[in-house]
MIDREN-985184 format. One record per residue (C-alpha): residue number from 0; x, y, z. Coordinates in nm, 3 decimals. Layout:
MIDREN-985184
@seq=NUM | x=X | y=Y | z=Z
...
END
This chain:
MIDREN-985184
@seq=0 | x=-4.690 | y=-1.595 | z=-1.423
@seq=1 | x=-4.878 | y=-1.572 | z=-1.752
@seq=2 | x=-4.630 | y=-1.311 | z=-1.873
@seq=3 | x=-4.364 | y=-1.586 | z=-1.875
@seq=4 | x=-4.553 | y=-1.812 | z=-2.118
@seq=5 | x=-4.361 | y=-1.851 | z=-2.441
@seq=6 | x=-4.036 | y=-1.727 | z=-2.289
@seq=7 | x=-3.727 | y=-1.943 | z=-2.355
@seq=8 | x=-3.415 | y=-1.942 | z=-2.143
@seq=9 | x=-3.134 | y=-2.188 | z=-2.207
@seq=10 | x=-3.301 | y=-2.532 | z=-2.193
@seq=11 | x=-3.621 | y=-2.407 | z=-2.026
@seq=12 | x=-3.938 | y=-2.295 | z=-2.201
@seq=13 | x=-4.239 | y=-2.161 | z=-2.010
@seq=14 | x=-4.566 | y=-2.312 | z=-2.125
@seq=15 | x=-4.932 | y=-2.320 | z=-2.023
@seq=16 | x=-5.132 | y=-2.635 | z=-1.959
@seq=17 | x=-5.487 | y=-2.641 | z=-1.819
@seq=18 | x=-5.454 | y=-2.280 | z=-1.708
@seq=19 | x=-5.132 | y=-2.345 | z=-1.515
@seq=20 | x=-4.777 | y=-2.228 | z=-1.588
@seq=21 | x=-4.498 | y=-2.482 | z=-1.627
@seq=22 | x=-4.127 | y=-2.472 | z=-1.693
@seq=23 | x=-4.047 | y=-2.732 | z=-1.958
@seq=24 | x=-3.688 | y=-2.856 | z=-1.941
@seq=25 | x=-3.518 | y=-3.045 | z=-2.220
@seq=26 | x=-3.182 | y=-3.207 | z=-2.164
@seq=27 | x=-2.995 | y=-3.538 | z=-2.178
@seq=28 | x=-3.268 | y=-3.678 | z=-2.401
@seq=29 | x=-3.542 | y=-3.614 | z=-2.144
@seq=30 | x=-3.822 | y=-3.359 | z=-2.134
@seq=31 | x=-3.989 | y=-3.276 | z=-1.802
@seq=32 | x=-4.252 | y=-3.017 | z=-1.703
@seq=33 | x=-4.236 | y=-2.850 | z=-1.361
@seq=34 | x=-4.544 | y=-2.664 | z=-1.244
@seq=35 | x=-4.481 | y=-2.317 | z=-1.102
@seq=36 | x=-4.718 | y=-2.321 | z=-0.807
@seq=37 | x=-4.810 | y=-2.013 | z=-0.605
@seq=38 | x=-4.593 | y=-1.980 | z=-0.292
@seq=39 | x=-4.650 | y=-1.812 | z=0.041
@seq=40 | x=-4.416 | y=-1.717 | z=0.323
@seq=41 | x=-4.517 | y=-1.794 | z=0.681
@seq=42 | x=-4.328 | y=-1.664 | z=0.981
@seq=43 | x=-4.134 | y=-1.759 | z=1.179
@seq=44 | x=-3.896 | y=-1.881 | z=0.910
@seq=45 | x=-3.757 | y=-2.220 | z=1.008
@seq=46 | x=-3.495 | y=-2.274 | z=0.737
@seq=47 | x=-3.291 | y=-2.080 | z=0.482
@seq=48 | x=-3.160 | y=-2.245 | z=0.165
@seq=49 | x=-2.858 | y=-2.063 | z=0.021
@seq=50 | x=-2.686 | y=-2.092 | z=-0.313
@seq=51 | x=-2.304 | y=-2.092 | z=-0.320
@seq=52 | x=-2.171 | y=-1.904 | z=-0.625
@seq=53 | x=-2.290 | y=-1.544 | z=-0.632
@seq=54 | x=-2.495 | y=-1.573 | z=-0.312
@seq=55 | x=-2.248 | y=-1.701 | z=-0.052
@seq=56 | x=-1.931 | y=-1.654 | z=-0.254
@seq=57 | x=-1.854 | y=-1.396 | z=-0.520
@seq=58 | x=-1.696 | y=-1.618 | z=-0.782
@seq=59 | x=-1.895 | y=-1.595 | z=-1.106
@seq=60 | x=-1.622 | y=-1.389 | z=-1.273
@seq=61 | x=-1.375 | y=-1.668 | z=-1.204
@seq=62 | x=-1.594 | y=-1.938 | z=-1.358
@seq=63 | x=-1.673 | y=-1.721 | z=-1.660
@seq=64 | x=-1.296 | y=-1.678 | z=-1.695
@seq=65 | x=-1.261 | y=-2.059 | z=-1.692
@seq=66 | x=-1.523 | y=-2.088 | z=-1.970
@seq=67 | x=-1.330 | y=-1.832 | z=-2.173
@seq=68 | x=-0.997 | y=-2.010 | z=-2.110
@seq=69 | x=-1.157 | y=-2.340 | z=-2.211
@seq=70 | x=-1.277 | y=-2.198 | z=-2.541
@seq=71 | x=-0.932 | y=-2.051 | z=-2.608
@seq=72 | x=-0.777 | y=-2.394 | z=-2.557
@seq=73 | x=-1.050 | y=-2.573 | z=-2.754
@seq=74 | x=-1.005 | y=-2.365 | z=-3.070
@seq=75 | x=-0.635 | y=-2.277 | z=-3.021
@seq=76 | x=-0.720 | y=-1.909 | z=-3.025
@seq=77 | x=-0.577 | y=-1.708 | z=-2.734
@seq=78 | x=-0.766 | y=-1.402 | z=-2.857
@seq=79 | x=-1.111 | y=-1.556 | z=-2.803
@seq=80 | x=-1.324 | y=-1.356 | z=-2.560
@seq=81 | x=-1.687 | y=-1.356 | z=-2.457
@seq=82 | x=-1.924 | y=-1.069 | z=-2.527
@seq=83 | x=-2.138 | y=-0.890 | z=-2.268
@seq=84 | x=-2.448 | y=-1.044 | z=-2.427
@seq=85 | x=-2.310 | y=-1.392 | z=-2.346
@seq=86 | x=-2.301 | y=-1.344 | z=-1.969
@seq=87 | x=-2.659 | y=-1.462 | z=-1.888
@seq=88 | x=-2.581 | y=-1.784 | z=-2.077
@seq=89 | x=-2.240 | y=-1.864 | z=-1.927
@seq=90 | x=-2.334 | y=-1.821 | z=-1.561
@seq=91 | x=-2.597 | y=-1.984 | z=-1.343
@seq=92 | x=-2.656 | y=-2.297 | z=-1.553
@seq=93 | x=-2.453 | y=-2.617 | z=-1.590
@seq=94 | x=-2.101 | y=-2.627 | z=-1.729
@seq=95 | x=-2.221 | y=-2.835 | z=-2.023
@seq=96 | x=-2.488 | y=-2.575 | z=-2.106
@seq=97 | x=-2.238 | y=-2.289 | z=-2.078
@seq=98 | x=-1.996 | y=-2.459 | z=-2.315
@seq=99 | x=-2.265 | y=-2.576 | z=-2.556
@seq=100 | x=-2.390 | y=-2.219 | z=-2.581
@seq=101 | x=-2.040 | y=-2.096 | z=-2.670
@seq=102 | x=-1.987 | y=-2.374 | z=-2.923
@seq=103 | x=-2.324 | y=-2.312 | z=-3.088
@seq=104 | x=-2.262 | y=-1.941 | z=-3.117
@seq=105 | x=-1.893 | y=-1.925 | z=-3.203
@seq=106 | x=-1.762 | y=-2.264 | z=-3.321
@seq=107 | x=-2.052 | y=-2.496 | z=-3.418
@seq=108 | x=-1.816 | y=-2.762 | z=-3.556
@seq=109 | x=-1.647 | y=-2.818 | z=-3.220
@seq=110 | x=-1.721 | y=-3.107 | z=-2.982
@seq=111 | x=-1.882 | y=-3.065 | z=-2.638
@seq=112 | x=-1.717 | y=-3.374 | z=-2.489
@seq=113 | x=-1.374 | y=-3.242 | z=-2.578
@seq=114 | x=-1.466 | y=-2.900 | z=-2.441
@seq=115 | x=-1.572 | y=-3.055 | z=-2.110
@seq=116 | x=-1.242 | y=-3.244 | z=-2.076
@seq=117 | x=-1.049 | y=-2.923 | z=-2.137
@seq=118 | x=-1.272 | y=-2.733 | z=-1.893
@seq=119 | x=-1.211 | y=-2.972 | z=-1.604
@seq=120 | x=-0.836 | y=-2.980 | z=-1.674
@seq=121 | x=-0.816 | y=-2.600 | z=-1.682
@seq=122 | x=-1.038 | y=-2.558 | z=-1.374
@seq=123 | x=-0.846 | y=-2.811 | z=-1.164
@seq=124 | x=-0.512 | y=-2.652 | z=-1.254
@seq=125 | x=-0.642 | y=-2.307 | z=-1.158
@seq=126 | x=-0.792 | y=-2.435 | z=-0.830
@seq=127 | x=-0.470 | y=-2.614 | z=-0.737
@seq=128 | x=-0.282 | y=-2.286 | z=-0.789
@seq=129 | x=-0.528 | y=-2.099 | z=-0.568
@seq=130 | x=-0.504 | y=-2.356 | z=-0.287
@seq=131 | x=-0.125 | y=-2.316 | z=-0.301
@seq=132 | x=-0.160 | y=-1.940 | z=-0.263
@seq=133 | x=-0.078 | y=-1.865 | z=-0.625
@seq=134 | x=-0.273 | y=-1.769 | z=-0.933
@seq=135 | x=-0.610 | y=-1.600 | z=-0.885
@seq=136 | x=-0.598 | y=-1.606 | z=-0.504
@seq=137 | x=-0.862 | y=-1.331 | z=-0.492
@seq=138 | x=-1.110 | y=-1.542 | z=-0.690
@seq=139 | x=-1.336 | y=-1.644 | z=-0.399
@seq=140 | x=-1.466 | y=-1.360 | z=-0.183
@seq=141 | x=-1.737 | y=-1.378 | z=0.083
@seq=142 | x=-2.056 | y=-1.198 | z=-0.009
@seq=143 | x=-2.080 | y=-0.869 | z=0.178
@seq=144 | x=-2.226 | y=-0.922 | z=0.525
@seq=145 | x=-2.213 | y=-1.303 | z=0.498
@seq=146 | x=-2.057 | y=-1.371 | z=0.839
@seq=147 | x=-2.302 | y=-1.148 | z=1.025
@seq=148 | x=-2.595 | y=-1.293 | z=0.829
@seq=149 | x=-2.506 | y=-1.656 | z=0.902
@seq=150 | x=-2.443 | y=-1.594 | z=1.272
@seq=151 | x=-2.772 | y=-1.407 | z=1.305
@seq=152 | x=-2.959 | y=-1.700 | z=1.147
@seq=153 | x=-2.791 | y=-1.929 | z=1.401
@seq=154 | x=-2.885 | y=-1.694 | z=1.684
@seq=155 | x=-3.249 | y=-1.709 | z=1.577
@seq=156 | x=-3.241 | y=-2.091 | z=1.560
@seq=157 | x=-3.299 | y=-2.099 | z=1.185
@seq=158 | x=-3.160 | y=-2.402 | z=1.001
@seq=159 | x=-2.922 | y=-2.329 | z=0.713
@seq=160 | x=-2.877 | y=-2.540 | z=0.401
@seq=161 | x=-2.603 | y=-2.474 | z=0.144
@seq=162 | x=-2.694 | y=-2.581 | z=-0.209
@seq=163 | x=-2.481 | y=-2.585 | z=-0.523
@seq=164 | x=-2.484 | y=-2.768 | z=-0.855
@seq=165 | x=-2.105 | y=-2.737 | z=-0.863
@seq=166 | x=-1.906 | y=-3.058 | z=-0.856
@seq=167 | x=-1.717 | y=-3.138 | z=-0.536
@seq=168 | x=-1.373 | y=-3.050 | z=-0.669
@seq=169 | x=-1.501 | y=-2.699 | z=-0.747
@seq=170 | x=-1.747 | y=-2.633 | z=-0.464
@seq=171 | x=-1.548 | y=-2.755 | z=-0.165
@seq=172 | x=-1.242 | y=-2.530 | z=-0.219
@seq=173 | x=-1.477 | y=-2.233 | z=-0.258
@seq=174 | x=-1.664 | y=-2.269 | z=0.071
@seq=175 | x=-1.353 | y=-2.380 | z=0.264
@seq=176 | x=-1.163 | y=-2.075 | z=0.135
@seq=177 | x=-1.444 | y=-1.840 | z=0.234
@seq=178 | x=-1.483 | y=-1.986 | z=0.584
@seq=179 | x=-1.107 | y=-1.965 | z=0.625
@seq=180 | x=-1.109 | y=-1.600 | z=0.521
@seq=181 | x=-1.388 | y=-1.525 | z=0.771
@seq=182 | x=-1.230 | y=-1.733 | z=1.051
@seq=183 | x=-1.551 | y=-1.937 | z=1.082
@seq=184 | x=-1.397 | y=-2.281 | z=1.112
@seq=185 | x=-1.519 | y=-2.591 | z=0.929
@seq=186 | x=-1.825 | y=-2.533 | z=0.706
@seq=187 | x=-1.931 | y=-2.895 | z=0.759
@seq=188 | x=-1.969 | y=-2.821 | z=1.130
@seq=189 | x=-2.151 | y=-2.494 | z=1.069
@seq=190 | x=-2.418 | y=-2.572 | z=0.811
@seq=191 | x=-2.710 | y=-2.797 | z=0.900
@seq=192 | x=-2.697 | y=-2.958 | z=0.554
@seq=193 | x=-2.486 | y=-2.919 | z=0.239
@seq=194 | x=-2.544 | y=-3.063 | z=-0.107
@seq=195 | x=-2.319 | y=-3.035 | z=-0.412
@seq=196 | x=-2.329 | y=-3.160 | z=-0.769
@seq=197 | x=-2.127 | y=-3.466 | z=-0.663
@seq=198 | x=-1.852 | y=-3.632 | z=-0.863
@seq=199 | x=-1.763 | y=-3.631 | z=-1.231
@seq=200 | x=-1.901 | y=-3.912 | z=-1.442
@seq=201 | x=-1.561 | y=-4.015 | z=-1.576
@seq=202 | x=-1.430 | y=-4.336 | z=-1.732
@seq=203 | x=-1.316 | y=-4.596 | z=-1.475
@seq=204 | x=-1.436 | y=-4.379 | z=-1.186
@seq=205 | x=-1.744 | y=-4.375 | z=-0.967
@seq=206 | x=-1.965 | y=-4.076 | z=-1.044
@seq=207 | x=-2.299 | y=-3.930 | z=-0.944
@seq=208 | x=-2.601 | y=-3.778 | z=-1.113
@seq=209 | x=-2.412 | y=-3.452 | z=-1.073
@seq=210 | x=-2.497 | y=-3.203 | z=-1.342
@seq=211 | x=-2.778 | y=-3.419 | z=-1.484
@seq=212 | x=-2.984 | y=-3.317 | z=-1.180
@seq=213 | x=-2.845 | y=-2.965 | z=-1.156
@seq=214 | x=-3.040 | y=-2.641 | z=-1.135
@seq=215 | x=-3.287 | y=-2.547 | z=-1.282
@seq=216 | x=-3.405 | y=-2.897 | z=-1.184
@seq=217 | x=-3.547 | y=-2.868 | z=-0.830
@seq=218 | x=-3.386 | y=-3.181 | z=-0.686
@seq=219 | x=-3.086 | y=-3.031 | z=-0.509
@seq=220 | x=-3.313 | y=-2.791 | z=-0.321
@seq=221 | x=-3.579 | y=-3.052 | z=-0.249
@seq=222 | x=-3.320 | y=-3.298 | z=-0.120
@seq=223 | x=-3.142 | y=-3.057 | z=0.113
@seq=224 | x=-3.473 | y=-2.926 | z=0.247
@seq=225 | x=-3.669 | y=-3.245 | z=0.302
@seq=226 | x=-3.391 | y=-3.499 | z=0.356
@seq=227 | x=-3.114 | y=-3.281 | z=0.499
@seq=228 | x=-3.305 | y=-3.024 | z=0.707
@seq=229 | x=-3.618 | y=-3.239 | z=0.746
@seq=230 | x=-3.855 | y=-2.948 | z=0.701
@seq=231 | x=-4.230 | y=-3.006 | z=0.721
@seq=232 | x=-4.383 | y=-2.695 | z=0.566
@seq=233 | x=-4.224 | y=-2.528 | z=0.259
@seq=234 | x=-4.402 | y=-2.202 | z=0.350
@seq=235 | x=-4.166 | y=-2.169 | z=0.649
@seq=236 | x=-3.861 | y=-2.190 | z=0.425
@seq=237 | x=-3.694 | y=-1.927 | z=0.207
@seq=238 | x=-3.439 | y=-1.967 | z=-0.069
@seq=239 | x=-3.174 | y=-1.711 | z=-0.160
@seq=240 | x=-3.043 | y=-1.700 | z=-0.517
@seq=241 | x=-2.867 | y=-1.470 | z=-0.758
@seq=242 | x=-2.908 | y=-1.671 | z=-1.079
@seq=243 | x=-3.197 | y=-1.743 | z=-1.314
@seq=244 | x=-3.133 | y=-2.117 | z=-1.293
@seq=245 | x=-3.138 | y=-2.108 | z=-0.913
@seq=246 | x=-3.459 | y=-1.906 | z=-0.898
@seq=247 | x=-3.631 | y=-2.155 | z=-1.127
@seq=248 | x=-3.500 | y=-2.449 | z=-0.922
@seq=249 | x=-3.638 | y=-2.302 | z=-0.600
@seq=250 | x=-3.976 | y=-2.222 | z=-0.754
@seq=251 | x=-4.002 | y=-2.563 | z=-0.921
@seq=252 | x=-3.934 | y=-2.706 | z=-0.572
@seq=253 | x=-4.211 | y=-2.490 | z=-0.425
@seq=254 | x=-4.014 | y=-2.239 | z=-0.215
@seq=255 | x=-4.039 | y=-1.857 | z=-0.204
@seq=256 | x=-3.725 | y=-1.689 | z=-0.335
@seq=257 | x=-3.532 | y=-1.381 | z=-0.231
@seq=258 | x=-3.339 | y=-1.278 | z=-0.539
@seq=259 | x=-3.015 | y=-1.082 | z=-0.516
@seq=260 | x=-2.998 | y=-0.791 | z=-0.755
@seq=261 | x=-2.629 | y=-0.848 | z=-0.823
@seq=262 | x=-2.703 | y=-1.163 | z=-1.026
@seq=263 | x=-2.859 | y=-1.228 | z=-1.366
@seq=264 | x=-3.223 | y=-1.266 | z=-1.258
@seq=265 | x=-3.340 | y=-0.934 | z=-1.398
@seq=266 | x=-3.131 | y=-0.977 | z=-1.714
@seq=267 | x=-3.305 | y=-1.310 | z=-1.767
@seq=268 | x=-3.652 | y=-1.163 | z=-1.719
@seq=269 | x=-3.740 | y=-1.371 | z=-1.412
@seq=270 | x=-3.810 | y=-1.106 | z=-1.148
@seq=271 | x=-4.171 | y=-1.227 | z=-1.137
@seq=272 | x=-4.057 | y=-1.558 | z=-0.987
@seq=273 | x=-3.905 | y=-1.385 | z=-0.684
@seq=274 | x=-4.091 | y=-1.323 | z=-0.361
@seq=275 | x=-3.873 | y=-1.014 | z=-0.327
@seq=276 | x=-3.559 | y=-0.869 | z=-0.487
@seq=277 | x=-3.294 | y=-0.732 | z=-0.250
@seq=278 | x=-2.951 | y=-0.573 | z=-0.265
@seq=279 | x=-2.804 | y=-0.722 | z=0.054
@seq=280 | x=-2.836 | y=-1.017 | z=0.290
@seq=281 | x=-2.921 | y=-0.773 | z=0.570
@seq=282 | x=-3.239 | y=-0.679 | z=0.387
@seq=283 | x=-3.347 | y=-1.041 | z=0.400
@seq=284 | x=-3.299 | y=-1.046 | z=0.779
@seq=285 | x=-3.524 | y=-0.740 | z=0.803
@seq=286 | x=-3.791 | y=-0.910 | z=0.589
@seq=287 | x=-3.804 | y=-1.231 | z=0.792
@seq=288 | x=-3.792 | y=-1.064 | z=1.136
END
């Protein structure tokens, strides 16, 4: 873990205090330090915590497209496009962080609040089109081997928690679409616990903590594990993630992580936080046999 000290990634900086490694997060006017404690994996595994975007559903390209479309609308420039170097900073973190990164780099005089309003308008319009069978209907695809993986976990009696920082209006269509494509019925009846980023904090509407408590904060994983699945020992739990933010969230929460190579973990320099890196979900089944 000492190799991480001094590394900065989005709103997280790795620091050392009293010989221990911490992830220091700064956001919404608050600074908090999360200790990265050593983790162990004990078998049999009792619960699996799974991310949504990139782990359960292949959809990151769609949400990066929405960021790009938002920036085009924000600056009235249809030619705006992201660079390859931007990808680790516009996937895996919160929408606000993705947009703030783009504004800082490309249009520092623009306003984040206005960008967020445009983002949600663009995203909802695109999602409505998809639900009607139009637009980017191919946007949400099940991760390879997902159906077999989930049914095998059920066969072994392992609890399954689905965890996403995505707001309800984004997350629910994704998982419903994937379960529909796989003919697996209602995801609410399948998973043992599901947590999302909740509702938008909009004027004259009820909201939730939503993205204020999003990954890399550990709370969505801690809540689904201890309150939803009612686990007793974190060493009997594994998390599966494809993003840097998700890996940090799981480790800050004290769980061992299987990192999927298809995500941005290696790009972000966080392989050391993973218990193991894998290419497929099947490899995870082999590891926890």
